[in-house]
Structure formats: structure tokens, C-alpha cells
N, C-alpha and C positions, 0 to 999 in steps of 0.2 A: 382847651375848652371843647366839650363834646355835648351833643344833644342825644337824648334817648327817645326812640319812637317805639311805643308799645304796639306791636302788630299782632292782630288776632286773625288767624286763618281757619277756614273750615276744614274739619277732619271727618271724612266719611268712613263707612257708610252708616254710622249710628243715627244720623238725622238727615232728613231731606230739606231742601230749600222750601220755604213757603212760596205761594204763588206771588205774593207781594214782593218778596226778595228777588224772585226770578225776573219780575218785570223791571225792578230797579237795575239789575245786572244787564238785562237786555237793552234797556234804554241807554245805559252808560256806554256799552260797547258800540251801539249804533252811533251815538254822538262821536265817540272816538274815531270810528271808521270813517264817518263823514269828514271829520276835521283833518285827518292825516292820510286817508286813502288806503287803510288796510284794516284787517280785523284782528282782534285779540280774543282768544277763546278762554272761557272758564268752563270747567267740567264738573258736573254734579256727582253725587256719590254713586250713581249707577255705573260709573266707569272704574270704580275702585273696589278692591277687596282688602279688608282689614287683616293684617297678618302680624304675628309676633316676631320681632326682629331683635337681635342682640346688638347693642351699640358697642363701641370700642372699649367701654368700661365694663362690659359684661352684663349690663342691665337690660331687661326686656321691656319693650313698650310697643304700642300699636302703631304700625306703619301704614301710610296710605299712598306710598310711592313705590309700587311694585316693579321689580326688575323685569324688563321684557325678555322674551325668549330669543336667544341668538340663533340665526339661521345656521344650518349645518351643511357642509359640503365635504366631499371626499377628496377633492383634488389637492395636490401639494402646490401651494401658491407660488413658491419659489421657482418651480418648474415652468410656470406660466409667464415668467418675466423674459424679456428680450435678453440676449446674451450680453449686450453692452451694459446692462444693469445687474444681471445675475452674477457676473464675475466680479471679483474684487479688484481694485486698482491700488496704486501706491497712495501713500498718505496724502490727503487733500489739503489739510489745514486751510480750508476755504472759508472758515468762520472769521478770519481776519482779526484785526485788532479792534479794541473798543475805544471810542473817542469820548463819549459821555457815559457816565455811570449813574444809576439811580441811587444817589448817596443817602437819601432819607430811608429808602427801603433797605439798603445794605446795612445801615445802622440799626434799623428795626429788627432785622433777623440775625444780626451778628451775636455770637456767644449766647444764644438762647438755650435754656434748659429744655424747653418743649417746642414742638413744631407749631407753626400757625396752621390753620385749617385749609386755606385755599389761597393761591397766588394767581392772579389774572395777569397774563402777558398780552397786551393789546397791540395788534399790528396797526401801525400808523405810518405817517410820512411827514417830513419836515414841514411842509406847507399846510398841514391839516391841524393847526393849533385849535381852531374853532371846534373841531370834533373832539379833540382831547379835552377841551374845557367842558363840552357837553357831558362827557363821561364823568369828569371830576365833579360836576354840579349835580349829577343824578345818581346812577347806581354805583359809580366809583367812589362816592362819598361814604359808603358803608364800611365801617371798620370792624364791627363785630355783629354776629347774629347769635343770640344765646351764648355769649361769651366765647364763641368760636371766631378766631381772628382771620381777617382778610387783608390782602395787599394787592395793589394795582401798579403795574409799570407799563410803559409804552415802548415798543420796539420801533426804532427809526434808523434810516440809512443816511447817507451824505447827500447834500444838495449844493446849491450855489452859495457864495459867500454871504450875501445878505440874509438868506434864510438861516444860515448857520449862526449868524450873530444873534438873531432873534431866538433861535433854539437854545443857545447857551444861556441867555437871560431866563428863558422859561425853565431850563434845567436847574438853574441856581434858585429860582423861586419855589419850585415844587419838589425837586429831588426825586423824580419818578421816571426819568427818561434813560433808556439804554440805547445808545447810538453805536452802530458798528460801521466800520470803514467799507461800506458796500453801497453802490449806487442805489438811490431810492426810487426804483422803478419796478414795474410788475415782473419783468423778466428775471430780476434778481431777488424776488420775494423768498424763494427757498433758502438762499444764503442768509437773508436777514432774520428769518425765523430761527434758523439753526444757530445763529449767533446768540439768540436767547437760550437755546438748548445748551450751548457751550457755557454761557454765564452761569446757568444753574448747575450743570454737571461738574464744572471745574472750579468755580469760585464760591458760590453760596452753598452748593451741595444740598443735602437732604434736609431742608428746613420747612417744608410744607407737605401736608398730607396729599394734596392734589395741586397740579399745575394745569391751568386752563388757558388755552390760546383762543382769543376772539378777535373779531374785526372791530375797528373803531367806529363803524357805522351801525353797530348793533347795540340794542338795549338789553342788558342782562337782568332777569328777574332773580335777584339775589336771594330772596326769601324762598322761592321754589328750588333754586339750586342748592341752598343749604339744607332744606328739608330732605331732598332726595339723596344727596351725597352723605349726609349725616345718618339718615335712616339706614342706608345700605352700605355704611362705611366698611364693615368687616368683609363683605362679599366683594366690593369694588377694589379694595386694596389687596385682597388675596389673589384675585384674578389677574391684576396688573395688566389691564387691557387698554387699548385706545377706546375712549368713551366718546361717542358721537352725540353731541347735544343738539345739533340743528338738523342735519340730514345724513343719511347713511346710503352710500352708493355701492351697489353690488354689481361688480363687473361692468361698469360703464364703458362705452366704446369711445375711443379717441375721435375727436373731430378733425377731419383731414382738410387740406387746403381747398379741395374741390367741393366741400360740403358747407363752407362757411357763409355766413351772412353778417350784417353789421353788428348784430347782437352777440354773436359767438366768435368773432374774429380773434379775440385775445386768448381763446381756449384752443386754438388750432395747434396741433402737433403733427409734424411730418412723419411719414413712414420711416424715413431714415433715422429719426430721433427715437421713435418708439414703434417697433415693427409688429408687435402682437395686436390681435384684433380687439382685445379687452384689457382694461386696467384691472389690477387687483382691487379687492374691496377697500374702500377708503372712507374717511369721514370728511364731510364738507368742512372747509376751513373756517366757516362762521363760528363754530364752537367745537373745540376738541380738548378733552381732559385726559390726564394720565398721571400716574405716580412717578416718583423719582426713579424707581427701579427700571421702569420701561423707558423713561426719558433718557437715562444714562446709556442704555443699550442702543437706543436709536441714534444718539449723538455719535457713539463710537462707530456704528455701522455707516453713518454718513461720511465719516472721514476716510472710508475705503470704498466708497461707491461712486461711480461716475454720475455727475449731475450736469454736465455741459449741455446747453441748448434745451434743457427740460425746465420749464418755468412754472409748472402747475404745482404750487407748494403743497396743497392738500394731498394730491395724488402721490407726489414724491415721498413725503414724510410718512403719512399714515397708510399709504398703499405700498409703494415700492420698498422703502426701508423696512417697514414693519414686516412685510412678507419674507424678507431676507433673514429674519430671525428664525425661520423654519418652525414656526408654531402653528402653521396652517391658519385657520380662522378663529383660533382660540383666544387671540389677543386683540380682538376688535368687536365692539358691540354698540348698538344704539342705546342711549339712556334717556329716560324721561319721556319717550314717545315710542310708538309702535314702529319698528324699523321698516315695515312694509307700507302701512297705511298713513304714516306721519301723524298719528293720533296721540295726543298728550296722555300720559299716564300719571300725571302729577296734579293733585287737587288744587295746588296753588297756581296752576297755569303753566304755560310754556316756559322753558328756560330762557329763551332769547328771541328777540324780534329784530329782523333785519330791516332797517329803514333807509338804507343808503340810496335806494332808487327813487325816493320821494324828493320833491322839489325843495322842501324846507325841512332839513333834518333837525334843526333846532326846535321847531314846533313839534316835530314827531317825538323827539326825546322827551320834551316836556309833557306831551299828551300821554305817552306810555307810562312815564314815571308817575304822573298824576293819577292815571287809571289804576296803577298798582296800589297807590295809597288809598284810592277811593274804595277799593275792595277789602280794606282792612280797617282796624281801628288805629288811629294815629294820635300820638301824644307828643307835642313839642312844647317844652316848658309847661306853662299853665293852659295851653291850648289843646283841646281834645276834639277830635272829629270821629264819629262812629260810622263805620262802613255799613252797607246794607245787609250784611250776613249775620246770622245768629252764630257767632263764632264760639268754638269750643276749645281751641288750643292757643295759648299765649306764646308769642315769639317776640323777644326784645331785640330791636335793631339799633345799634349805636352808630351815629354818624360823626364824621369829623367836622370841625368848625366851618369848613367851606360849604358844607351841605345845609347848614342851618338856615341862612336867609332864603335860599331857593326853596327849601321845604316849607318854610312859613308862607312864602308866596303861593306855593302849590296848595297848601291847606286852605288858605283864604279863597282861592279859586274854587276848590272843591266844595267849600261851604256854600258858595253861591250856586253851584250846580246842584247841590243836595237840597 
């Protein structure tokens, strides 16, 4: 059983918002900000330029998600790495064995004639079932956007016996959990994420156009993500780069033990572990996307690169391992936002919102998901709610059956707000 939501989003710059619509949007964003403690940004046509882009079928159409300009540097990144990372080591096999497999997703992608469009690998932990359910009830319920297929799995490590019993039941119910034989703590996060790389590279292989790694306390704007990656499909797959969807860090400095405070303690890296004054450019772990070609290369490089005592997963994978491919800065770029100003370049809004620092993530997930629906035209069965925009582009989003009751609840709430 599936439900279809007809989503209509604004396409600029052919038409500007009316003053009434701008007031509606502003009021909605203010309400959302007050309720959950953060802001959601919508951007008008002034921020976008219409361009003709060829999609993967060779057809041309107007795009409103322009690719940002990648910064240029002359330095050889690999030469900037400390010796203990720059030099190769013997085979690691640190990705360990897999305990639980996402059986439903494996069955979904097995023996397919065509790839799916995008696979999300969500970093989670055994005890965070509530967060996984929040994903399953909101953005993770999307199966298709304009017939482009999506899949979601959760990356989990090992925990105590009681938690494991509950996790097995959860896995049997949903079939979307990939569990590796790795302690489920922050220090071992690189190994857990690379277990996901191994599962893709060695077992499922090239079954998706894009692989996107996100955190379980983030809400993904699937409509905006689809818009951007489909519009720029040819360029993004040809470049085969790390695509930073949340934040882009250019030569950040390590936090040393004598510089720490209570908010940065978990990011501390000693001089003995990483001796250089700067990290290579890397994507913030909140959202990183890449193609199979690059994912496979990164996995192979991880098997011969030292990773002991280095626990910053985003720096290690999209920074250190990426730089060892000796492509300089050609294989990393911000997407969907200006890499310097953090300004969205996508008309449908930001790709992702991080809500983990809020007291009630359940309400935050619901508020953001509801806000995304509020800004579009939604149809669930015989129920229709029109958003405040004069929409020009139709996008059809198909949800799985788990998302139907939650979406009906959201639409009823939005009707009251509207």
C-alpha cells in the first residue's frame, strides 16, 4: 500500500512571490522557529538563475539549483598529511563482520536492471530507536520522487545484550538495519561508517546513483535533494566528488587538549595522533553524498590507511582518505549552498536540518516535516491542502504505508494552521 503526495514547488526566476505569499511564508517560519528553536529558510527567485541543463536521459529543462563554484588551491593535499596517515600500512580489515543485514533493502536492490536514484545510510546507535522511528515516520517514508527511487538504511554497532535483543526485533520488523561488529561509541564511528562503505562496495555494489550518509538527528528535505541531484545529475556523476550537503570545512585546525571546553571535548585530537596544524578539506558528517566509483576507492584506501586513535569520522573519510587519492581538491565540493557563506542555492530550501541539539527532537522532526508540507501542495487520498505559493512545477512524492497515518495527522494540523 502506498500513498501519493502531489508536491508543487516554486521554480524561479520566472515569477516572484506576491506580498501575501511572502507574509504567509514568514509567518510559518516564525511559528516553526518559536516551536522548535531554530530557523528554516526559504529563498526567493532573486537567489537563482535559470539555466538549461541536460538530465541523464539527454533531455534539456530549466534548472533552478545551480552548482556552486568550488574553491581552488594549488597545494598537493597528500603532502599536507602527517606521515602516519600519508604512508600506507598493511591490510586493516577493520570493517569487521556484519551481525544484522538490511534484508528488505537487500531484497529491493538485488538483481535490478536499473539503479535506484539515491540510498541514504543513516548513522545511528542501538539505543536510539526513537530517532530511527522519527526518520521512518517523516522523510524516511519517501520511496519515490518523480519515479526516482529512494532507500534508507541505518548503520549501527554492537551494544549490551538487552539492547541487542530489541534491535533484532526491530530489524526483523523493518529490515533496514546494518549492524557491524564494532563498539557503538563515538570513538569507533569511522569504523562503523566504513562498514557501510564495505557493505556497498563488496556486497550490494553499484546499485544507486548516489549514496548519502546522514546523521539520525537530521531531517532531510527529500524534495530539495531530489531537485538538486536530478537537475545536476550529469555533472555530479561525472565529477565523482565528495558532495558536502551541510557544511564544508576548508583546512580547519585540530582542537588540542589545552584548547578544549565542555562543548568541544569530543573533538580533541592530540598532536601525537595528528601532528599537522590543519586538516585537509572535508565535509561535515551531517550530510555527505558520493557515487559508487568514489565510494569504492575510499573503501580500498581505508583498508591500507592507519586509523588508530583518530575518531573524527568526517575528517578521516572525506578529508584524510579522500586526499590520499591524489586528486587535490578536485574531488570535494559543497552542494546546494555557497561553500563560504552557507547560503542555500536551492529554491526548495536547505537539504538538511540538524535538530539533535534541541530538547525534543520528536517535535522538531514533526515541525520541520510539517513545514515542508506546508510550503507545497499536498494530496493524500481524497485530502488536498494547498500551500501558500503560486507553484509552477509539479513533483510527485510517493510514500510507503508507514508514512500515511503520520502524513494525514500532519495535514490536519496544517489545515488548522492555514
